[in-house]
VEXMI-916236 format. One record per residue (C-alpha): residue number from 1; residue in one letter; x, y, z. Coordinates in nm, 3 decimals, m for minus. Example, Ala and Ser with C-alpha at 12.3 -4.5 7.8 and 13.67 -1.06 7.14 Angstrom:
<rs>
resi resn x y z
1 a 1.230 m0.450 0.780
2 s 1.367 m0.106 0.714
</rs>
This chain:
<rs>
resi resn x y z
1 m 7.501 m5.155 m3.943
2 q 7.324 m5.217 m3.613
3 n 7.197 m4.893 m3.444
4 l 7.390 m4.941 m3.125
5 l 7.358 m4.594 m3.027
6 f 6.973 m4.531 m3.024
7 k 6.654 m4.719 m2.914
8 n 6.289 m4.593 m2.972
9 k 6.023 m4.569 m2.773
10 k 6.182 m4.642 m2.434
11 n 6.046 m4.431 m2.123
12 y 6.322 m4.268 m1.873
13 s 6.277 m4.052 m1.568
14 k 6.312 m3.661 m1.595
15 n 6.676 m3.662 m1.452
16 n 6.809 m3.945 m1.726
17 k 6.662 m3.738 m2.025
18 t 6.975 m3.705 m2.308
19 i 6.883 m3.685 m2.634
20 s 6.532 m3.689 m2.784
21 n 6.354 m3.623 m3.095
22 d 6.059 m3.537 m3.126
23 s 5.806 m3.776 m2.938
24 t 6.068 m4.047 m2.981
25 s 6.307 m4.091 m2.642
26 i 6.595 m4.187 m2.795
27 m 6.885 m4.261 m2.529
28 m 7.275 m4.346 m2.545
29 d 7.245 m4.691 m2.409
30 l 7.610 m4.772 m2.431
31 i 7.686 m4.450 m2.171
32 e 7.358 m4.411 m1.984
33 d 7.539 m4.480 m1.658
34 d 7.769 m4.243 m1.720
35 l 7.525 m3.991 m1.835
36 k 7.349 m4.039 m1.516
37 l 7.651 m3.984 m1.336
38 v 7.759 m3.700 m1.518
39 n 7.428 m3.511 m1.407
40 s 7.445 m3.619 m1.047
41 f 7.809 m3.496 m1.039
42 m 7.703 m3.122 m1.191
43 i 7.415 m3.146 m0.916
44 s 7.719 m3.181 m0.638
45 q 7.904 m2.924 m0.804
46 i 7.582 m2.657 m0.762
47 k 7.551 m2.625 m0.436
48 s 7.568 m2.324 m0.187
49 e 7.470 m2.199 0.147
50 v 7.276 m1.939 m0.119
51 p 6.919 m2.119 m0.185
52 l 6.889 m1.954 m0.494
53 i 7.197 m2.063 m0.671
54 p 7.119 m2.477 m0.629
55 l 6.743 m2.381 m0.687
56 l 6.804 m2.217 m1.033
57 s 7.104 m2.449 m1.142
58 k 6.847 m2.761 m1.047
59 y 6.608 m2.612 m1.260
60 l 6.854 m2.602 m1.523
61 v 6.949 m2.937 m1.485
62 n 6.651 m3.140 m1.447
63 s 6.513 m2.958 m1.755
64 g 6.704 m3.212 m1.956
65 g 6.918 m3.119 m2.247
66 k 7.052 m3.381 m2.500
67 r 7.423 m3.353 m2.326
68 i 7.573 m3.407 m2.651
69 r 7.890 m3.230 m2.542
70 a 7.903 m3.480 m2.240
71 a 7.868 m3.757 m2.461
72 l 8.144 m3.694 m2.718
73 t 8.381 m3.667 m2.432
74 i 8.277 m3.998 m2.281
75 l 8.232 m4.172 m2.632
76 f 8.560 m4.082 m2.713
77 s 8.771 m4.155 m2.402
78 k 8.583 m4.531 m2.394
79 l 8.670 m4.546 m2.804
80 f 9.050 m4.510 m2.685
81 g 9.024 m4.726 m2.380
82 y 9.029 m4.491 m2.113
83 k 9.113 m4.689 m1.781
84 y 9.244 m4.401 m1.559
85 g 8.944 m4.334 m1.286
86 s 8.630 m4.099 m1.322
87 r 8.802 m3.799 m1.532
88 h 8.551 m3.888 m1.788
89 i 8.310 m3.768 m1.581
90 s 8.381 m3.480 m1.370
91 l 8.528 m3.298 m1.707
92 s 8.207 m3.404 m1.889
93 a 8.016 m3.184 m1.640
94 c 8.258 m2.937 m1.643
95 i 8.196 m2.906 m2.004
96 e 7.771 m2.931 m1.944
97 l 7.820 m2.647 m1.650
98 i 8.026 m2.449 m1.939
99 h 7.756 m2.443 m2.158
100 m 7.460 m2.450 m1.917
101 a 7.606 m2.067 m1.764
102 s 7.608 m1.994 m2.117
103 l 7.274 m2.077 m2.193
104 l 7.195 m1.829 m1.868
105 h 7.360 m1.559 m2.006
106 d 7.202 m1.582 m2.383
107 d 6.876 m1.596 m2.266
108 v 6.923 m1.278 m2.122
109 v 7.082 m1.097 m2.387
110 d 6.851 m1.268 m2.634
111 e 6.527 m1.170 m2.421
112 s 6.456 m1.563 m2.469
113 y 6.155 m1.708 m2.221
114 l 6.111 m2.073 m2.350
115 r 6.376 m2.323 m2.387
116 r 6.321 m2.685 m2.427
117 g 5.950 m2.641 m2.385
118 k 5.975 m2.469 m2.040
119 k 5.979 m2.149 m1.907
120 t 6.378 m1.984 m1.881
121 a 6.552 m1.908 m1.574
122 n 6.523 m1.548 m1.672
123 k 6.163 m1.558 m1.709
124 i 6.111 m1.720 m1.337
125 w 6.363 m1.531 m1.141
126 g 6.456 m1.269 m1.364
127 n 6.768 m1.104 m1.559
128 k 6.998 m1.027 m1.258
129 a 6.957 m1.386 m1.077
130 s 7.036 m1.553 m1.440
131 v 7.348 m1.347 m1.492
132 l 7.489 m1.379 m1.116
133 v 7.355 m1.776 m1.123
134 g 7.554 m1.802 m1.439
135 d 7.846 m1.641 m1.321
136 f 7.862 m1.869 m1.048
137 i 7.837 m2.188 m1.220
138 f 8.115 m2.074 m1.503
139 t 8.344 m2.041 m1.152
140 k 8.254 m2.375 m1.048
141 a 8.385 m2.525 m1.417
142 f 8.666 m2.395 m1.351
143 q 8.765 m2.506 m1.037
144 i 8.665 m2.864 m1.194
145 m 8.967 m2.756 m1.443
146 v 9.199 m2.665 m1.160
147 e 9.107 m2.969 m0.935
148 d 9.197 m3.210 m1.253
149 e 9.530 m3.078 m1.249
150 d 9.628 m3.089 m1.603
151 l 9.750 m2.793 m1.791
152 k 9.630 m2.969 m2.123
153 i 9.294 m2.953 m2.029
154 l 9.291 m2.620 m1.870
155 q 9.422 m2.473 m2.145
156 n 9.176 m2.640 m2.370
157 l 8.830 m2.579 m2.233
158 s 8.962 m2.198 m2.084
159 n 9.028 m2.125 m2.472
160 a 8.681 m2.313 m2.552
161 s 8.515 m2.078 m2.303
162 k 8.695 m1.738 m2.425
163 s 8.553 m1.832 m2.800
164 l 8.225 m1.886 m2.700
165 a 8.227 m1.554 m2.498
166 q 8.387 m1.389 m2.813
167 g 8.153 m1.538 m3.076
168 e 7.849 m1.426 m2.864
169 v 8.005 m1.047 m2.865
170 l 8.027 m1.083 m3.207
171 q 7.687 m1.243 m3.278
172 l 7.570 m0.936 m3.089
173 s 7.797 m0.685 m3.302
174 l 7.644 m0.785 m3.617
175 k 7.310 m0.786 m3.511
176 n 7.085 m0.578 m3.762
177 n 7.356 m0.626 m4.027
178 l 7.276 m0.717 m4.360
179 d 7.611 m0.622 m4.458
180 i 7.771 m0.912 m4.307
181 d 7.921 m1.208 m4.530
182 a 7.915 m1.596 m4.484
183 e 8.289 m1.589 m4.349
184 k 8.176 m1.361 m4.047
185 y 7.857 m1.571 m4.012
186 f 8.090 m1.894 m3.998
187 k 8.331 m1.706 m3.749
188 v 8.051 m1.641 m3.497
189 i 7.930 m1.994 m3.533
190 k 8.278 m2.157 m3.479
191 d 8.377 m1.975 m3.180
192 k 8.038 m1.972 m2.969
193 t 7.934 m2.341 m3.104
194 a 8.189 m2.545 m3.235
195 k 8.494 m2.442 m3.042
196 l 8.301 m2.641 m2.710
197 f 8.197 m2.946 m2.937
198 s 8.597 m2.932 m3.030
199 s 8.686 m2.930 m2.681
200 s 8.451 m3.200 m2.564
201 a 8.617 m3.444 m2.803
202 m 8.977 m3.338 m2.747
203 v 8.910 m3.415 m2.380
204 g 8.826 m3.769 m2.439
205 g 9.110 m3.802 m2.620
206 i 9.355 m3.624 m2.402
207 i 9.281 m3.805 m2.090
208 s 9.309 m4.104 m2.278
209 k 9.659 m3.994 m2.335
210 r 9.646 m3.964 m2.697
211 p 9.933 m3.858 m2.939
212 e 9.886 m3.475 m3.066
213 k 9.825 m3.575 m3.413
214 i 9.499 m3.773 m3.263
215 i 9.418 m3.466 m3.068
216 s 9.419 m3.273 m3.369
217 k 9.183 m3.476 m3.547
218 l 8.978 m3.482 m3.243
219 d 8.985 m3.085 m3.292
220 k 8.852 m3.090 m3.650
221 f 8.577 m3.370 m3.604
222 g 8.439 m3.146 m3.303
223 n 8.461 m2.809 m3.549
224 n 8.265 m3.000 m3.804
225 i 7.994 m3.164 m3.600
226 g 7.909 m2.814 m3.441
227 i 7.921 m2.579 m3.730
228 a 7.655 m2.869 m3.852
229 f 7.486 m2.850 m3.515
230 q 7.472 m2.496 m3.519
231 l 7.329 m2.507 m3.887
232 l 7.070 m2.722 m3.842
233 d 6.947 m2.498 m3.539
234 d 6.979 m2.176 m3.781
235 a 6.750 m2.363 m4.040
236 l 6.476 m2.504 m3.792
237 d 6.455 m2.180 m3.613
238 y 6.251 m2.046 m3.930
239 e 6.121 m2.404 m4.016
240 c 5.966 m2.573 m3.722
241 s 5.639 m2.530 m3.459
242 e 5.755 m2.419 m3.153
243 n 5.608 m2.781 m3.045
244 n 5.892 m2.967 m3.153
245 t 6.190 m2.708 m3.106
246 g 6.088 m2.645 m2.789
247 k 6.155 m2.280 m2.792
248 n 5.987 m1.960 m2.913
249 i 5.974 m2.017 m3.303
250 g 6.113 m1.724 m3.492
251 d 6.387 m1.614 m3.214
252 d 6.617 m1.520 m3.430
253 f 6.411 m1.338 m3.686
254 k 6.232 m1.149 m3.392
255 e 6.605 m1.003 m3.264
256 g 6.743 m0.932 m3.620
257 k 7.024 m1.205 m3.635
258 i 7.182 m1.293 m3.931
259 t 7.196 m1.660 m3.981
260 l 7.259 m1.852 m4.291
261 p 6.922 m1.906 m4.417
262 v 6.876 m1.529 m4.449
263 l 7.187 m1.435 m4.599
264 l 7.109 m1.703 m4.891
265 a 6.776 m1.531 m4.917
266 l 6.960 m1.212 m4.963
267 k 7.188 m1.334 m5.212
268 k 6.880 m1.439 m5.435
269 a 6.655 m1.185 m5.349
270 n 6.482 m0.934 m5.566
271 s 6.502 m0.538 m5.497
272 s 6.138 m0.541 m5.313
273 e 6.270 m0.911 m5.092
274 k 6.571 m0.673 m5.005
275 t 6.349 m0.398 m4.904
276 f 6.179 m0.641 m4.721
277 w 6.500 m0.799 m4.532
278 k 6.606 m0.462 m4.427
279 r 6.288 m0.339 m4.278
280 v 6.257 m0.666 m4.084
281 i 6.601 m0.707 m4.030
282 e 6.840 m0.409 m3.992
283 d 6.532 m0.123 m3.900
284 l 6.408 m0.465 m3.691
285 d 6.036 m0.277 m3.787
286 q 5.828 m0.602 m3.778
287 e 5.432 m0.626 m3.835
288 k 5.256 m0.928 m3.753
289 n 5.271 m1.164 m4.031
290 d 5.625 m1.056 m4.138
291 f 5.765 m1.375 m3.983
292 k 5.535 m1.591 m4.218
293 k 5.612 m1.404 m4.527
294 a 5.992 m1.434 m4.419
295 q 5.939 m1.812 m4.411
296 s 5.790 m1.776 m4.751
297 l 6.074 m1.627 m4.903
298 l 6.310 m1.868 m4.757
299 a 6.113 m2.166 m4.884
300 k 6.091 m1.975 m5.242
301 h 6.467 m1.945 m5.273
302 n 6.518 m2.331 m5.089
303 c 6.726 m2.181 m4.837
304 i 6.621 m2.393 m4.547
305 n 6.662 m2.691 m4.776
306 e 7.049 m2.544 m4.895
307 t 7.101 m2.485 m4.506
308 k 7.050 m2.878 m4.408
309 i 7.200 m2.964 m4.728
310 i 7.547 m2.761 m4.613
311 a 7.471 m2.931 m4.240
312 k 7.510 m3.237 m4.345
313 e 7.846 m3.146 m4.562
314 y 8.006 m3.083 m4.222
315 a 7.820 m3.388 m4.063
316 k 8.004 m3.617 m4.350
317 k 8.344 m3.460 m4.298
318 a 8.308 m3.529 m3.890
319 e 8.223 m3.875 m4.045
320 e 8.488 m3.911 m4.256
321 i 8.712 m3.858 m3.959
322 l 8.593 m4.082 m3.788
323 k 8.728 m4.358 m3.999
324 i 9.093 m4.330 m3.881
325 f 8.998 m4.395 m3.528
326 p 8.935 m4.775 m3.374
327 q 8.674 m4.956 m3.501
328 n 8.461 m5.044 m3.203
329 i 8.110 m5.000 m3.032
330 y 8.182 m4.651 m2.916
331 n 8.262 m4.567 m3.282
332 d 7.964 m4.703 m3.447
333 a 7.798 m4.501 m3.157
334 l 7.981 m4.180 m3.246
335 v 7.858 m4.231 m3.630
336 d 7.511 m4.262 m3.518
337 l 7.564 m3.937 m3.294
338 t 7.690 m3.754 m3.616
339 k 7.400 m3.843 m3.822
340 f 7.150 m3.716 m3.576
341 v 7.323 m3.365 m3.565
342 f 7.193 m3.310 m3.921
343 t 6.867 m3.509 m3.869
344 r 6.721 m3.403 m3.518
345 s 6.374 m3.159 m3.539
346 n 6.491 m2.980 m3.213
</rs>
């Protein structure tokens, strides 16, 4: 199959960045113009008479990001032949604003100071400004939903926002707890990550007036690709260097988050290894070389590779669902996007 989604070694200005992989610029050429419009619409929505709000918000928009959620909405709307105006742009922007607001809050909760290779907003402007501007961005997203005047869209995206917040609180409550099982872990990532992916796909179908059985399939597609995305994120946190993740390496470890690589390591650990994990994760008593030791234990038990294999399985489930939809260039693009989710390095 000809690669219709990605083209390599192509340079674009910072305002047009979407998906990237290592040093190679990878663009969604089919929807490049649409993604530019999404960025422009986002910037138009964060205007305020309070200067700090657009200053901080524009910093986030111009910091790049993969825009995968917006891409899902746009690609599915085009796959189903959407020709009813510009709702695919405004609602894609709405979804990205929800995501952006959640990142502002996440970086405060996680005490993160680097994202996408740049200082986080809380590092530059402080926690209070980040939380309050995040609240403003959330309200703007809901304003877009209301102005769209579609109850199905409002229900869909409000439910996704609720799940996102619920997942973050659940993850916080499970930090430093080695007794959690895989079921609770997957509940966290379904709520905090996969649900917004599902909504992104479903919105593309809803505005294209697809029947409920198709919307249900889009829900499943988004859930699978969202889980795959988060699983790979959790693997990369222990595997990559800071240069190609664009964030602080080992953040999950330092915060005592229980992710799938750690759960797999615990399952195979001997008594001394279990003692180590209890000290560094549960007690959060970490020494200088503990992260390297954690990496070596994950390598010993093949936990990173196993996590990637599971991520690939979820991505394959998503790819199978695409086979029931119209077979056109947008479907091909979604297949490529699905492959990207579990092969990316950042």
